[in-house]
C-alpha positions in Angstrom: -16.4 -4.5 -4.9 -12.4 -5.5 -3.1 -9.5 -2.7 -4.0 -6.2 -3.3 -3.2 -4.1 0.0 -3.1 -0.6 0.5 -3.5 1.4 3.5 -1.8 3.7 5.6 -2.9 6.0 8.0 -0.8 9.6 8.1 -2.4 12.7 10.3 -1.5 12.0 12.5 -4.7 9.0 13.1 -4.5 9.2 16.3 -4.0 8.6 19.9 -5.0 10.0 23.2 -4.1 7.7 26.3 -4.5 6.9 29.8 -3.8 3.6 31.1 -2.6 1.5 32.9 -0.4 -2.4 32.2 0.6 -4.9 34.7 0.8 -6.7 34.8 4.2 -9.4 37.5 3.7 -9.9 40.6 1.9 -7.7 42.2 4.4 -4.8 39.3 5.3 -2.0 37.6 3.2 0.7 35.8 3.7 3.9 37.3 2.3 5.7 35.7 -0.3 7.7 32.5 0.8 8.4 29.3 0.0 8.2 25.6 0.5 10.0 21.9 0.3 6.7 20.4 -0.3 6.5 16.7 -0.5 3.9 14.2 -2.2 2.6 10.1 -1.1 0.2 9.1 -3.8 -2.3 6.4 -2.5 -3.6 4.3 -6.0 -6.1 2.0 -5.6 -7.2 -0.5 -8.8 -10.6 -3.4 -8.3 -9.5 -6.9 -6.0 -10.5 -8.5 -9.2 -7.7 -7.4 -11.8 -5.3 -7.7 -8.5 -1.7 -9.6 -9.7 -3.6 -12.1 -11.9 -1.1 -13.8 -13.9 1.9 -11.5 -13.1 1.7 -11.4 -9.5 1.2 -7.6 -9.7 -0.8 -4.8 -10.4 1.3 -2.9 -12.6 4.7 -1.8 -12.5 5.8 0.6 -10.1 8.1 2.6 -12.2 5.2 3.3 -14.7 3.4 5.0 -11.6 6.3 6.2 -10.4 7.1 8.0 -13.5 4.0 10.1 -13.4 3.6 11.4 -10.2 7.8 12.6 -10.3 7.0 14.2 -13.3 4.1 15.7 -12.0 6.2 17.3 -9.2 8.7 18.2 -12.1 6.2 20.8 -13.3 6.1 22.6 -9.9 9.4 22.4 -8.9 11.4 25.6 -8.5 8.5 28.0 -9.6 5.9 30.4 -7.9 2.7 29.1 -7.9 0.2 32.1 -7.7 -3.8 31.7 -7.2 -5.2 32.9 -11.7 -9.0 32.7 -9.8 -8.5 34.7 -7.3 -10.7 38.1 -8.0 -7.4 40.2 -6.3 -4.3 38.8 -8.5 -4.2 40.9 -11.8 -1.7 41.0 -14.3 -0.2 41.0 -17.8 2.6 40.4 -19.6 5.5 42.9 -19.4 6.6 45.4 -22.7 9.4 42.1 -22.8 7.3 39.8 -23.0 9.3 38.2 -20.1 7.5 38.9 -17.1 4.4 38.7 -15.2 3.7 42.3 -14.2 1.5 41.5 -10.9 -1.4 43.4 -8.9 -2.3 42.0 -5.8 -4.2 44.5 -3.7 -1.6 47.2 -2.9 1.8 44.9 -3.4 3.2 44.8 -7.0 5.3 42.0 -8.4 7.2 41.1 -10.8 8.3 37.7 -12.1 10.2 35.9 -15.2 7.4 34.0 -17.4 9.4 30.7 -17.4 9.2 30.6 -13.6 5.6 31.5 -12.5 2.4 29.2 -12.6 -0.7 30.3 -12.7 -3.0 27.7 -11.3 -7.0 27.3 -11.8 -7.7 27.3 -8.0 -8.8 31.2 -5.9 -6.0 30.1 -3.4 -2.1 28.1 -3.2 -3.6 26.1 0.2 -2.2 22.5 0.1 -5.9 21.6 0.3 -6.0 23.1 -3.5 -2.2 21.8 -4.6 -3.3 18.1 -3.2 -6.9 18.5 -5.0 -4.9 19.3 -9.0 -2.3 16.8 -8.3 -5.1 14.3 -7.9 -7.2 15.4 -10.3 -4.5 15.1 -12.9 -2.9 12.5 -12.4 -5.8 10.2 -12.2 -6.3 11.5 -15.9 -3.1 9.8 -16.8 -3.5 6.3 -14.8 -7.6 5.8 -15.2 -6.5 4.2 -18.3 -4.4 2.2 -16.7 -7.3 0.2 -14.2 -7.2 2.4 -11.9 -10.5 3.0 -9.8 -9.2 5.7 -7.4 -6.3 7.6 -5.7 -5.6 9.9 -2.7 -2.3 12.6 -3.2 -1.3 14.2 0.0 0.9 17.3 -0.1 3.0 17.7 2.8 4.1 21.8 3.1 6.3 21.0 6.5 6.6 18.1 8.3 3.2 17.2 10.1 1.4 19.3 7.7 -0.3 18.5 5.2 -3.7 18.2 3.2 -5.4 15.0 0.7 -7.5 15.3 -2.0 -9.0 11.5 -3.6 -10.2 11.3 -6.4 -11.9 8.3 -8.4 -14.5 6.8 -10.7 
């Protein structure tokens, strides 16, 4: 099967988030932030290509899906829910997460914190999560594969692919 690929890398495909990486049982980064940039490649079968319309899909449909996903993580603290050393509970007020990570304690507003179903908030995991979730939204449009690249700083990124 032959396929075609659309490449989307718009200026507004970005999100600013705080996180820290956990390296091993004794070492982790300090909490810090990045201005992440996102690029997405969308593959579809050659047979469904341009067809009578002269194009596969309206770019605006894809751009909205990608931008909406970036907006979910924008201006939030991203934390790895599945890391065994990450313990948290809702504060008595119900407005904050009281978080214990090894010898550290954080209290973050619930509305500013996103718990991700991963063990580490690396660009590898962020690109994988984004690829899986965006693919769920576009596969019914005829998309057979997507590749999402998440760049945390210029020249430092990871890509993940998901497809049929």
